[in-house]
N, C-alpha and C positions, 0 to 999 in steps of 0.2 A: 317584469323582469325578462322572461323569455318570450319571444314572439315567433311562433311557428318553428320552434326548435333552434332558433338562432339567438345570439346574445345581442342585447341592445348596445348602442354605441358606448355608454358609460362602462358597461361590463367588458367590452372589447379592450378599452384602454387599460383597465385594471389587469385583465388577463395578459395582455401584451406586455405590460410593465413587469408583472411577476415573471413571465417567461424570460424577458430580457435580463432581469436581475439574476435569475437562476442560471441562465447561460453564462453571464459574466462571472458569476461565482465559480462555476465549473471550470471555465477557462483559467481564471486566476489560480485555482487549486492545482490544475494540471501544470501550469507554468512553474509554480513553486515546487511541485513534485519533480518535474523534469530538471530544474536547477539543482535540487538536492542529489538526484541520481548522477548528473554530470559532475558535480563536485566530488563525488566518490568514485567516478569512473565505472559505473555499473549500468546494467540494462534492467528493464522491467522483469525479465525472466530470472535474473540473478537474485532478485528480492525473495523469490520463493525458496531458493537454495539457502539463503542466509536465514530466513525464518525457520526453515526445516532444521538447520543446524542449531539454531537457538533453542528449539524445543527438544532436540534429541542429543545435544551436547557433542557427541563423538560418533562419526559414522565412517565405515570403510568406504573407500572410493567406489568399490563395486556396488555396495548397497545404495550409495547415493545415486549412482548411475541408474540402478534398477528403479529406485523410487521416482525418478523423473524421466524414465525411458530414454536416457541419453546414451549415445554411443560413447565408448571409452575415449575416443579421440576428442569428441565434442566436450565431454566432461573435463578432460585434462586441460584443454585450452580455457574453459570457463574457470576452473579452479586456479589455473595459472594467473588469470587476470584478477580474480578476487584476492589471491594471495599477494600479488604485486601491489594491490591497493590496500593491503594489510587488513582485509575484512575477514579472512579465514587463514588458518595455518594447517600445514600438512605435518603429520607425525608418523614416523615409521614404527612398525610393530617391533617390539623387542623379541617376540617369539618367532616371527616369520618376516624376513626382510622383503618378501614380495608384497606384503600387505601394507597399505598406506591408509592412514586415518585422516579425516578432515574435521577440524573443529572451528567453531566460530571464534574470532579474535575480539579483543576488547573494542577495537574500532568498528567491528561488525555490530556489536551490541549498541554502540553509540549511534551508528547509522539508523538502526531500528527505532531507537528512542527519538531521534530527530524526525524520522518519518511519522511516528506517532504524534509528536508535538505539532506537526503541521495541522493535523486534524483537531487536536485538542485546542490549539490556539484559535482556529477558525470557529469551533464550537463555542468557545468562551466569548468571542466577539459577537456571535449571533445571540447567545443567551443574555448578554448585557443589554440588549435592545428589547428584551421580552419580560413580561410579568411571568410569575410561576404558572398561571393558568394558560397563557399563550405558549409557554414552553411545553407544557403537557399536550396541548392541542397539536403543536408542531410535531412533537415526538410521535403522537398517535397517528398523525397523517403519514409521516415517513414510515412508521412501522406497518401501516396498512398497505402502503405501496410496495415495500420490500418483502412483505409476508412474514415479518418478524414480530408480529403483534402477540 
């Protein structure tokens, strides 16, 4: 197998092929993710805000800015863009007109589901090619790499 700490030619082909396939998979997933973001008119950083609102339902603009360490002007333009793409909604406080709340809109939830589906679909395609034992080995390998074992 190994000779002086190096791989023999047969192992180099297998390692190179696996590396190439993994790189192609990552590129494909990145392209699909980018296409989804572009279709909704949002950026990578917007995803965090949409997820945060999905978990917290309603947040004051000030609290949202504090949670992401954003200046109010930056937050305003971000929420403007998300609102114009119908991913979030602003609601005025009935008690205090100075207070504005931000909530996730149905289209924002749909976007999060579409994003999740990208990974679910890819996972299903991978799993279709594996036996249960191979799937467990693959999972264990990934869990070991990510430290989530």
